[in-house]
C-alpha positions as CSV (number, residue, x, y, z in Angstrom):
1,M,17.0,14.3,-23.1
2,S,13.8,12.9,-24.7
3,E,14.1,9.4,-25.5
4,N,14.3,7.0,-28.6
5,P,12.0,3.9,-28.2
6,S,12.7,2.5,-31.1
7,G,17.0,4.4,-31.3
8,D,19.7,1.9,-32.7
9,A,22.6,0.9,-30.7
10,G,24.7,4.0,-31.4
11,T,21.8,6.6,-30.0
12,F,22.2,4.4,-27.0
13,V,25.1,5.2,-26.4
14,D,25.2,8.3,-27.0
15,A,22.0,8.4,-24.7
16,A,24.1,7.1,-21.7
17,R,26.6,9.0,-22.3
18,A,25.0,12.3,-22.1
19,W,23.2,11.2,-19.1
20,M,26.7,10.7,-17.4
21,A,27.5,14.2,-18.2
22,Q,24.6,15.5,-15.9
23,D,24.6,12.6,-13.2
24,P,26.0,13.5,-9.3
25,D,26.4,10.3,-8.3
26,A,29.5,8.3,-8.9
27,V,28.1,5.5,-8.5
28,T,26.0,5.2,-11.3
29,R,28.6,7.4,-13.8
30,D,30.9,4.4,-12.4
31,E,28.3,1.5,-12.9
32,L,26.8,3.3,-16.6
33,S,31.0,3.6,-18.0
34,A,31.6,0.0,-17.3
35,L,28.4,-0.6,-19.1
36,L,29.0,1.6,-22.2
37,A,33.2,-0.3,-22.5
38,R,31.4,-3.6,-22.6
39,V,28.5,-2.4,-24.8
40,E,31.8,-0.8,-27.8
41,G,33.6,-4.3,-27.2
42,G,30.5,-6.5,-28.5
43,D,29.0,-7.7,-25.3
44,A,25.5,-8.3,-26.9
45,E,23.8,-8.9,-23.6
46,A,25.5,-5.6,-22.6
47,A,23.6,-3.8,-25.5
48,E,20.5,-5.0,-24.4
49,D,21.1,-4.5,-20.8
50,L,21.3,-0.5,-22.1
51,A,18.8,-0.6,-24.6
52,D,16.2,-1.7,-21.5
53,R,18.2,1.6,-19.8
54,F,17.2,3.8,-22.4
55,R,14.8,2.9,-24.2
56,T,12.3,4.5,-22.3
57,R,11.5,5.8,-19.2
58,L,10.3,4.9,-15.3
59,A,6.3,6.3,-16.2
60,F,4.8,9.0,-13.4
61,G,1.7,7.6,-13.0
62,T,-0.6,7.9,-9.6
63,A,1.3,5.4,-8.3
64,G,4.4,7.9,-8.5
65,L,7.5,6.7,-9.3
66,R,8.4,3.0,-8.9
67,G,11.3,0.5,-10.5
68,A,14.6,-1.1,-10.0
69,L,17.5,1.1,-9.3
70,G,20.7,1.9,-11.5
71,A,22.0,4.3,-14.1
72,G,19.2,5.4,-17.2
73,P,16.5,6.8,-17.7
74,N,14.1,3.5,-16.8
75,R,15.8,2.9,-13.4
76,M,15.8,4.9,-10.0
77,N,18.6,7.6,-9.3
78,R,20.3,10.5,-8.8
79,V,18.9,12.4,-12.2
80,L,15.4,10.7,-12.7
81,V,14.1,11.8,-9.2
82,A,16.1,15.2,-9.4
83,Q,14.0,15.9,-13.2
84,A,10.6,14.0,-11.1
85,A,10.9,17.0,-8.4
86,A,11.8,20.0,-11.1
87,G,8.2,18.9,-13.0
88,F,6.5,18.3,-9.6
89,A,8.1,21.4,-7.7
90,A,6.5,24.2,-11.1
91,F,3.5,21.7,-11.1
92,L,2.5,22.7,-7.2
93,G,3.8,26.6,-8.9
94,E,1.3,26.7,-11.3
95,R,-1.7,24.9,-8.8
96,A,-0.4,27.7,-6.2
97,G,-1.1,30.8,-8.4
98,S,0.6,34.0,-5.8
99,T,0.7,32.3,-2.9
100,T,4.0,29.8,-1.8
101,P,3.4,25.7,-1.8
102,T,4.7,23.6,1.4
103,V,5.8,20.5,0.4
104,V,6.9,17.6,3.0
105,I,9.6,15.1,2.1
106,G,9.5,11.6,4.1
107,Y,12.2,8.5,3.4
108,D,12.4,5.1,4.3
109,G,15.2,2.8,5.3
110,R,15.7,1.4,1.5
111,R,18.7,2.3,-0.2
112,N,19.5,6.0,-1.7
113,S,15.9,7.1,-0.3
114,D,17.7,9.1,2.0
115,V,19.9,10.9,-1.2
116,F,16.8,10.7,-3.1
117,A,14.9,13.2,-0.3
118,R,17.2,15.3,0.7
119,D,17.6,15.9,-3.1
120,S,14.2,16.7,-3.9
121,A,13.7,19.2,-0.6
122,E,17.2,21.0,-2.3
123,I,14.9,21.3,-5.6
124,F,11.5,22.3,-4.0
125,A,13.8,25.1,-2.1
126,G,15.6,26.0,-5.1
127,A,12.2,26.7,-6.7
128,G,11.3,28.6,-4.4
129,L,8.7,26.0,-2.0
130,N,9.0,25.8,0.9
131,A,10.6,22.7,1.8
132,V,10.2,20.2,4.8
133,L,12.1,17.3,5.2
134,L,10.9,14.6,7.6
135,P,14.0,14.3,10.8
136,R,14.9,11.0,9.8
137,M,13.9,7.4,8.2
138,L,10.4,7.4,9.2
139,P,7.2,4.5,8.0
140,T,5.4,6.1,5.1
141,P,2.0,7.0,7.4
142,V,4.0,9.5,9.2
143,L,4.5,11.3,6.0
144,A,0.9,11.2,5.0
145,F,0.0,12.3,8.8
146,A,2.2,15.4,8.1
147,V,0.6,16.5,4.8
148,R,-2.7,17.3,6.7
149,H,-1.0,18.2,10.3
150,L,1.0,20.7,8.4
151,G,-1.3,22.3,6.4
152,A,1.1,21.1,3.3
153,D,0.1,21.7,-0.3
154,A,1.7,18.1,-0.8
155,G,3.6,15.4,0.2
156,V,6.5,12.9,-1.4
157,M,8.0,9.4,0.2
158,V,10.7,8.1,-1.1
159,T,9.9,4.7,-0.6
160,A,9.5,1.6,-2.8
161,S,7.3,-0.3,0.2
162,H,7.4,-4.0,0.2
163,N,9.4,-4.2,-3.6
164,P,12.6,-6.6,-4.1
165,P,15.5,-4.7,-2.7
166,D,17.2,-3.4,-5.3
167,D,13.9,-1.4,-5.7
168,N,13.2,2.0,-4.7
169,G,10.1,4.9,-5.6
170,Y,8.6,8.6,-5.3
171,K,5.0,8.7,-3.9
172,V,3.1,11.8,-4.2
173,Y,0.1,13.5,-2.1
174,L,-1.7,16.5,-2.3
175,G,-3.1,18.8,0.2
176,G,-5.8,21.1,0.2
177,A,-9.1,19.4,-1.6
178,D,-7.1,15.9,-1.8
179,E,-6.8,16.3,1.5
180,G,-3.6,14.3,2.0
181,A,-4.5,11.6,-0.4
182,Q,-2.1,10.7,-3.0
183,I,-2.5,11.9,-6.3
184,V,-5.2,10.6,-9.5
185,S,-5.9,11.4,-12.9
186,P,-5.2,14.2,-14.2
187,A,-3.0,15.6,-11.7
188,D,-0.7,12.7,-12.7
189,A,-1.3,13.3,-16.0
190,E,-0.2,17.3,-15.7
191,I,2.9,16.9,-13.2
192,A,4.2,13.6,-15.8
193,A,4.2,16.3,-18.6
194,R,6.2,19.1,-16.3
195,I,8.3,16.4,-15.1
196,Q,8.9,15.1,-19.3
197,R,9.8,19.1,-20.6
198,I,13.0,19.1,-17.2
199,A,13.5,16.1,-19.0
200,D,14.2,17.1,-22.4
201,A,16.0,20.6,-21.8
202,G,18.6,17.7,-20.4
203,N,20.9,18.7,-17.0
204,V,19.8,18.4,-14.2
205,S,22.7,19.8,-13.0
206,V,22.1,23.2,-13.6
207,L,18.7,23.2,-11.6
208,P,18.3,25.5,-8.9
209,R,19.1,24.2,-5.5
210,S,19.1,25.4,-2.0
211,V,19.7,23.6,1.0
212,G,17.5,26.1,2.9
213,Y,14.8,23.9,3.6
214,A,13.6,23.2,7.0
215,N,14.0,19.9,8.8
216,A,10.3,18.7,10.6
217,P,10.8,18.6,14.2
218,E,10.0,15.3,16.1
219,S,6.8,17.1,17.9
220,L,5.3,16.6,14.3
221,V,6.0,12.5,15.1
222,D,4.8,13.4,18.8
223,A,1.5,14.5,17.2
224,Y,1.5,11.3,15.2
225,V,2.3,8.8,18.1
226,A,-0.5,10.5,20.4
227,A,-3.3,10.2,17.1
228,T,-2.3,6.7,16.6
229,A,-2.4,6.1,19.9
230,A,-5.8,7.1,20.6
231,I,-7.5,4.9,18.1
232,A,-7.4,1.8,21.0
233,P,-5.8,2.3,24.2
234,A,-5.7,-0.7,25.7
235,P,-8.7,-2.3,27.5
236,A,-8.2,-5.1,30.5
237,G,-8.2,-7.3,28.7
238,A,-4.2,-6.2,27.1
239,R,-2.7,-7.4,30.4
240,G,0.0,-10.2,30.3
241,L,-1.0,-9.8,26.4
242,R,1.4,-12.2,24.5
243,W,2.8,-11.9,20.8
244,A,5.3,-10.9,18.4
245,Y,5.8,-8.4,16.1
246,T,8.8,-7.6,12.9
247,A,9.0,-5.0,11.2
248,M,10.6,-7.1,8.6
249,H,13.9,-5.3,7.9
250,G,11.8,-1.1,7.8
251,V,11.9,1.4,9.4
252,G,8.4,0.2,11.4
253,W,9.7,-0.3,15.1
254,D,10.7,2.6,16.5
255,T,7.1,4.5,15.8
256,V,5.2,1.2,16.6
257,S,7.0,1.6,19.6
258,R,6.2,4.3,21.1
259,V,2.8,4.2,20.2
260,L,1.9,1.0,22.4
261,A,3.7,2.8,24.8
262,M,1.1,5.5,25.2
263,A,-2.0,3.9,24.3
264,G,-0.8,0.7,27.3
265,Y,0.3,-2.0,25.5
266,P,2.3,-4.9,26.4
267,A,6.0,-4.7,24.9
268,P,6.2,-7.6,21.9
269,T,8.7,-10.4,22.1
270,L,10.6,-9.5,18.8
271,V,12.0,-11.0,15.7
272,E,15.7,-9.6,16.8
273,A,17.2,-10.2,12.8
274,Q,14.2,-8.1,11.0
275,I,13.7,-5.8,13.8
276,E,16.4,-2.7,12.5
277,P,16.4,-0.8,9.4
278,D,18.5,-2.6,6.4
279,G,17.8,-2.0,2.8
280,R,19.1,-5.2,1.8
281,F,16.7,-7.2,3.2
282,P,19.0,-10.3,4.5
283,T,16.3,-12.6,5.7
284,V,13.5,-12.6,3.0
285,A,14.0,-12.9,-1.2
286,F,10.7,-10.3,-0.8
287,P,10.0,-8.1,1.7
288,N,6.2,-8.5,1.4
289,P,4.5,-10.4,4.8
290,E,2.9,-11.6,1.9
291,E,5.4,-14.2,0.5
292,P,5.6,-17.8,0.9
293,G,8.0,-17.9,4.1
294,A,8.7,-14.3,4.4
295,M,7.3,-14.7,7.9
296,D,8.6,-17.7,9.0
297,L,11.1,-16.0,11.5
298,A,8.2,-14.4,12.9
299,F,6.5,-17.6,13.3
300,E,9.6,-19.2,14.9
301,T,9.4,-16.3,17.2
302,A,6.2,-16.8,18.3
303,R,6.3,-20.1,18.9
304,T,9.0,-20.2,21.4
305,S,7.6,-17.1,23.3
306,D,4.4,-19.0,23.2
307,A,2.9,-16.0,21.2
308,E,-1.1,-15.5,21.0
309,L,-1.0,-13.0,18.3
310,V,1.7,-12.3,15.1
311,I,1.6,-8.8,14.5
312,A,4.0,-7.9,11.4
313,N,4.7,-4.5,9.0
314,D,6.0,-4.0,5.8
315,P,9.5,-2.5,5.8
316,D,7.3,1.2,5.2
317,A,5.0,-0.1,7.9
318,D,1.5,1.2,5.4
319,R,0.7,-2.5,5.4
320,L,0.0,-5.5,8.2
321,A,-0.2,-8.9,8.8
322,V,-1.7,-10.9,11.3
323,A,-1.3,-14.7,12.4
324,I,-3.3,-16.4,14.3
325,P,-2.2,-20.2,16.7
326,D,-4.3,-22.7,14.4
327,A,-3.1,-26.6,14.5
328,D,-4.3,-27.1,11.3
329,A,-1.2,-24.9,9.9
330,E,1.9,-26.4,8.8
331,G,4.3,-24.8,11.9
332,G,0.6,-24.5,14.0
333,W,0.6,-20.6,12.5
334,R,-1.9,-19.4,10.2
335,R,-1.4,-15.9,8.6
336,L,-4.7,-14.3,7.9
337,S,-5.7,-13.5,4.7
338,G,-6.3,-9.1,4.0
339,N,-9.8,-9.8,3.2
340,E,-10.1,-11.5,7.0
341,I,-8.4,-8.5,8.3
342,G,-10.8,-5.3,6.9
343,L,-13.4,-7.5,7.4
344,L,-12.8,-7.5,10.9
345,L,-11.8,-3.7,11.3
346,G,-14.6,-2.4,9.5
347,W,-16.7,-4.9,11.7
348,R,-15.3,-2.3,14.2
349,A,-15.4,0.9,12.4
350,A,-18.8,0.2,11.7
351,R,-20.0,-0.8,15.0
352,E,-19.1,2.9,16.2
353,A,-19.6,4.7,13.3
354,A,-24.0,3.3,14.2
355,A,-22.7,4.1,17.9
356,A,-22.1,7.8,17.4
357,R,-24.8,8.0,14.6
358,D,-27.2,6.6,17.1
359,G,-25.4,8.9,20.6
360,S,-25.7,5.8,22.3
361,A,-21.6,4.3,22.8
362,D,-23.3,1.3,25.1
363,K,-24.3,0.4,21.6
364,V,-20.8,-0.3,21.1
365,A,-20.4,-1.9,24.6
366,A,-23.8,-4.2,23.8
367,G,-24.2,-5.5,20.6
368,D,-22.3,-8.9,18.7
369,G,-19.2,-9.2,21.2
370,G,-16.0,-8.2,20.7
371,A,-16.0,-6.9,17.5
372,G,-15.5,-3.1,19.1
373,H,-12.4,-2.7,21.7
374,D,-14.5,-0.2,24.2
375,S,-11.9,1.0,27.3
376,S,-12.6,-0.9,31.1
377,D,-14.2,1.7,31.8
378,G,-16.9,1.6,29.4
379,S,-16.3,4.1,27.5
380,S,-15.4,4.3,23.2
381,H,-12.2,5.4,21.9
382,G,-11.3,6.6,18.6
383,A,-14.7,6.5,16.5
384,P,-14.0,8.1,13.0
385,D,-16.2,11.0,12.5
386,A,-17.7,10.5,8.1
387,D,-17.3,13.7,5.8
388,A,-18.8,16.4,7.0
389,G,-22.3,16.5,4.7
390,S,-22.1,13.2,3.3
391,P,-23.2,9.6,5.3
392,A,-20.5,7.2,7.2
393,S,-19.3,5.1,4.8
394,L,-17.3,2.4,4.8
395,A,-14.8,1.4,1.6
396,C,-13.1,-1.3,-0.7
397,S,-11.4,-1.7,-4.0
398,L,-13.0,-3.8,-5.6
399,V,-10.8,-6.6,-6.0
400,S,-11.8,-6.9,-1.9
401,S,-13.7,-9.1,-0.1
402,P,-17.5,-8.2,-1.1
403,G,-18.2,-8.8,3.2
404,L,-17.1,-5.5,3.8
405,Q,-20.7,-3.9,1.6
406,A,-23.1,-7.2,3.9
407,V,-21.2,-5.2,6.7
408,A,-22.3,-1.5,5.8
409,E,-26.0,-2.9,4.9
410,H,-26.3,-4.0,8.5
411,Y,-25.3,-1.4,10.0
412,G,-26.8,0.8,7.9
413,L,-23.8,2.7,6.6
414,A,-22.7,3.5,2.5
415,F,-20.2,1.7,1.0
416,H,-18.8,2.4,-2.2
417,S,-16.1,0.1,-4.6
418,T,-13.3,1.1,-6.1
419,L,-10.6,0.8,-7.7
420,T,-7.8,-0.6,-5.8
421,G,-4.9,1.4,-4.8
422,F,-5.5,4.0,-1.1
423,K,-6.1,7.0,-3.9
424,W,-9.2,6.3,-4.6
425,I,-10.3,4.2,-1.6
426,S,-9.6,7.4,0.9
427,R,-11.7,9.8,-1.3
428,A,-14.3,7.5,-1.0
429,P,-17.5,10.2,0.6
430,G,-17.5,10.1,4.3
431,I,-15.3,7.0,4.6
432,V,-14.5,6.0,8.4
433,F,-12.9,2.6,7.1
434,G,-10.8,1.3,4.2
435,F,-8.6,-1.2,2.9
436,E,-8.0,-3.5,0.3
437,E,-6.7,-6.9,0.5
438,A,-3.2,-7.1,0.2
439,L,-3.0,-5.8,3.8
440,G,-3.6,-2.6,3.1
441,Y,-6.2,-0.9,6.1
442,L,-7.0,2.9,6.5
443,V,-8.3,2.9,10.2
444,N,-8.1,6.5,11.0
445,P,-9.2,9.1,8.3
446,R,-9.6,12.0,10.1
447,T,-5.6,12.3,10.6
448,V,-4.1,10.1,7.8
449,R,-5.9,9.1,3.7
450,D,-3.7,6.3,3.2
451,K,-3.1,2.8,4.3
452,D,-1.6,2.8,7.5
453,G,0.1,-0.4,8.7
454,I,0.8,1.2,12.4
455,S,-2.5,2.0,13.2
456,A,-4.3,-0.8,11.8
457,A,-2.1,-2.6,14.3
458,V,-3.1,-1.0,17.1
459,A,-6.6,-1.3,15.8
460,M,-6.3,-5.4,16.0
461,L,-4.6,-5.2,18.9
462,G,-7.5,-3.3,20.8
463,M,-10.1,-6.5,19.4
464,A,-7.7,-9.4,20.4
465,A,-7.1,-7.7,23.9
466,E,-10.7,-6.8,24.4
467,A,-11.7,-10.5,23.0
468,R,-9.0,-12.1,25.2
469,G,-10.7,-10.2,28.4
470,Q,-13.8,-12.5,27.5
471,G,-11.7,-15.3,27.4
472,R,-11.6,-15.4,23.6
473,T,-9.3,-15.4,20.7
474,V,-9.4,-13.4,16.9
475,A,-10.6,-17.0,15.6
476,D,-13.2,-16.4,18.0
477,L,-14.2,-13.4,16.5
478,L,-13.6,-14.9,13.4
479,Q,-16.8,-17.1,13.4
480,E,-19.0,-14.9,14.7
481,F,-18.3,-12.5,11.7
482,R,-19.3,-16.1,9.9
483,D,-22.3,-16.3,12.2
484,T,-23.5,-13.1,12.0
485,F,-22.9,-11.6,8.2
486,G,-22.0,-15.0,6.8
487,A,-19.4,-17.2,5.2
488,F,-16.5,-15.1,2.8
489,A,-14.2,-16.8,1.7
490,S,-11.3,-15.4,-0.8
491,D,-8.2,-16.6,-3.0
492,Q,-5.8,-14.4,-5.3
493,I,-3.7,-16.5,-7.8
494,S,-1.1,-14.7,-8.4
495,I,1.3,-14.7,-11.8
496,R,4.4,-12.9,-11.5
497,V,6.1,-13.0,-15.1
498,S,9.2,-11.9,-17.0
499,D,8.0,-9.7,-19.7
500,V,5.2,-7.7,-19.1
501,G,4.1,-7.8,-22.8
502,E,2.3,-11.4,-21.6
503,I,0.7,-9.7,-19.2
504,A,-1.3,-7.6,-22.0
505,G,-1.6,-10.6,-24.4
506,I,-3.4,-12.7,-21.2
507,M,-6.0,-9.7,-20.7
508,A,-6.7,-9.2,-24.9
509,S,-7.7,-12.5,-25.1
510,L,-10.0,-12.4,-22.6
511,R,-11.2,-9.8,-24.4
512,A,-11.8,-11.2,-27.4
513,H,-12.6,-14.5,-26.1
514,P,-14.5,-14.1,-23.1
515,P,-15.2,-17.5,-21.7
516,T,-18.9,-18.7,-21.0
517,T,-17.8,-21.1,-17.8
518,V,-15.5,-21.0,-15.5
519,G,-15.1,-24.0,-13.5
520,G,-18.6,-25.7,-14.9
521,V,-20.3,-23.1,-13.6
522,A,-21.8,-20.3,-16.0
523,V,-20.5,-16.7,-16.2
524,A,-23.6,-14.3,-16.0
525,R,-21.9,-11.4,-16.8
526,I,-18.3,-9.7,-17.2
527,D,-17.6,-6.4,-16.4
528,D,-15.1,-5.2,-18.7
529,L,-13.8,-2.0,-16.3
530,L,-12.1,-0.4,-18.9
531,A,-15.4,1.8,-20.7
532,G,-16.2,2.6,-17.0
533,V,-18.5,0.7,-14.6
534,D,-20.5,1.6,-12.0
535,D,-19.4,5.3,-12.3
536,L,-15.7,3.8,-11.7
537,P,-13.0,5.0,-13.8
538,P,-12.2,3.1,-16.7
539,G,-9.0,1.0,-15.3
540,D,-7.9,-2.6,-16.9
541,V,-9.9,-5.2,-14.8
542,L,-12.4,-7.9,-16.2
543,R,-14.8,-8.5,-13.2
544,L,-16.5,-12.5,-14.1
545,W,-20.1,-12.6,-12.3
546,L,-21.0,-16.3,-11.8
547,D,-24.0,-17.2,-11.1
548,G,-24.5,-18.9,-7.6
549,G,-22.7,-15.1,-6.8
550,S,-19.1,-16.4,-6.8
551,R,-16.7,-13.5,-8.6
552,L,-13.5,-14.0,-10.8
553,I,-12.0,-10.4,-11.1
554,V,-8.8,-10.5,-13.3
555,R,-6.2,-7.8,-13.9
556,P,-2.4,-6.2,-14.0
557,S,-0.4,-5.2,-10.8
558,G,-0.2,-1.5,-10.5
559,T,3.3,-1.6,-8.9
560,E,4.7,-5.2,-10.0
561,P,5.1,-7.7,-13.1
562,K,2.3,-9.4,-12.2
563,L,-1.1,-10.8,-13.2
564,K,-3.6,-11.6,-10.2
565,L,-6.7,-13.5,-10.4
566,Y,-9.0,-12.8,-6.7
567,L,-11.7,-15.3,-6.9
568,D,-14.4,-14.3,-3.8
569,V,-17.6,-16.5,-2.9
570,R,-20.4,-17.2,-0.1
571,G,-21.6,-20.0,1.8
572,S,-23.5,-20.8,4.5
573,S,-21.0,-22.3,6.3
574,A,-17.1,-22.1,6.3
575,K,-17.2,-25.7,5.2
576,K,-19.1,-25.4,2.5
577,A,-17.4,-21.5,1.1
578,R,-14.1,-23.5,0.5
579,R,-15.8,-26.3,-1.0
580,R,-17.2,-23.2,-3.4
581,L,-13.3,-21.9,-3.8
582,E,-11.8,-24.7,-4.4
583,A,-14.0,-25.5,-7.6
584,L,-13.7,-21.7,-8.3
585,R,-10.3,-21.8,-8.5
586,A,-9.5,-24.9,-10.4
587,G,-11.6,-23.3,-13.1
588,A,-9.6,-20.6,-12.4
589,E,-6.3,-22.2,-13.5
590,E,-7.9,-23.9,-16.3
591,L,-9.1,-20.6,-17.6
592,L,-5.2,-19.4,-17.1
593,A,-3.9,-21.8,-19.1
594,A,-6.0,-21.4,-22.0
595,V,-4.8,-17.7,-22.8
596,R,-0.9,-18.4,-21.9
């Protein structure tokens, strides 16, 4: 069934009836039936709702699929997932040639995640693929690990990560030469074309299905736990460490608890109200540690338990948030920015990579204070390997702090700036560590080629515990970083819109009338990444370089209806960097107001 982008109400009604005829889900059939009754009764609001569901379909791109649950091609539902699975199966079959592809499927605790995963497994098996379903709801990093560990040709993770409660999604990975990374162009377009062919055929109920898929053994999860625990075995300073943990109503805790036990860390005080999977996310407006208020319960738990540190995962545990005591912060706790965490973890990885290159573990223990995470016997654990034939490198998205490049240069490592998303970061040649400011960190590329909030949590605990054994804190590590590499300060302005057309209008206005100053500081250069810059693939990004080295980047979010502005400055001290950042933010807000 092909959707009509400008069809009249009668066309949408006909499309809705055809959709209902192939929908295996009674809930969405009833939802659509009730909506049609309202439309036929002359309800204008219902007619617009119907049009929104059927005038287009969720686009399959490099982020796979993601959208609100509901009936129709512009929502996440069993019909759309069946079309996606059948189209992806066709792509994999053509790609594999005479061999039989293997695809592994995982799912989190969101509403319908398990249903979408089992539908996919049955359709993959029905198409003749070797389909392997993970044994239960698990974090996204376990699925990414499974693709490599099983030598699979592909992986699918049913998750909407940190999106609002009514969303779900379908994230796709490729094995083989892609090494378990998320898809990039041209694979996304090729998969989308095959999905469209299935949709045009018009009836997913005739797709062959089979229950002959395999269930992955628990030993696969055991392997992930062992590989992750080995990243940073607990040093002596971990004894007595008091810390709090929240899973944000997601699937992280079961796996995190096993990793902690194997690595030797003390158990945290749990945010009990958020520790079990609950797709309603009842205690947060948005289940994203970055959102205001999302970590309030964690801070309350930390205060009452006299914690030294707070660790949080998002619902599918591919992101990490960290908070530390701060007398100047409201409530006495401050969440570190993604850039602060990324720079600390990048520092750790750079030290280990340099030590491995120079053939001296002693360098990790002796240099630069607490950035390493050596065990009490003086040995170093978890130093990542660079890709064969490529020098060890650090990588981050182009909107993340330029401080990572300073770290790479300090240790004589290569550095790569990529488009936003771990589909790009994970492909950096020789990568030993990568991050993006949106709380995503790749600390163990030997086993997981995607952001992994669990391995990042273990690495961060290792750093905190090592510093603690020296009588220092994470705040001290941050100061040591500034003393060593300079004071980098970052900020972000995020504008959520109801109409994504507003974002396109803002980007068009900035291109048509590029600013010459921001906050009274002259714009030295503007990079429009639509044209391709610095060997980066084209992207809807504007990067403004200001006199004095400050930077302002403007781009639409890839997963949410948001426009994001990223601000970066560098100063000789934290105080000077903050002043420069405040001035840049004021200028960016003035610029945004002028073009909205």
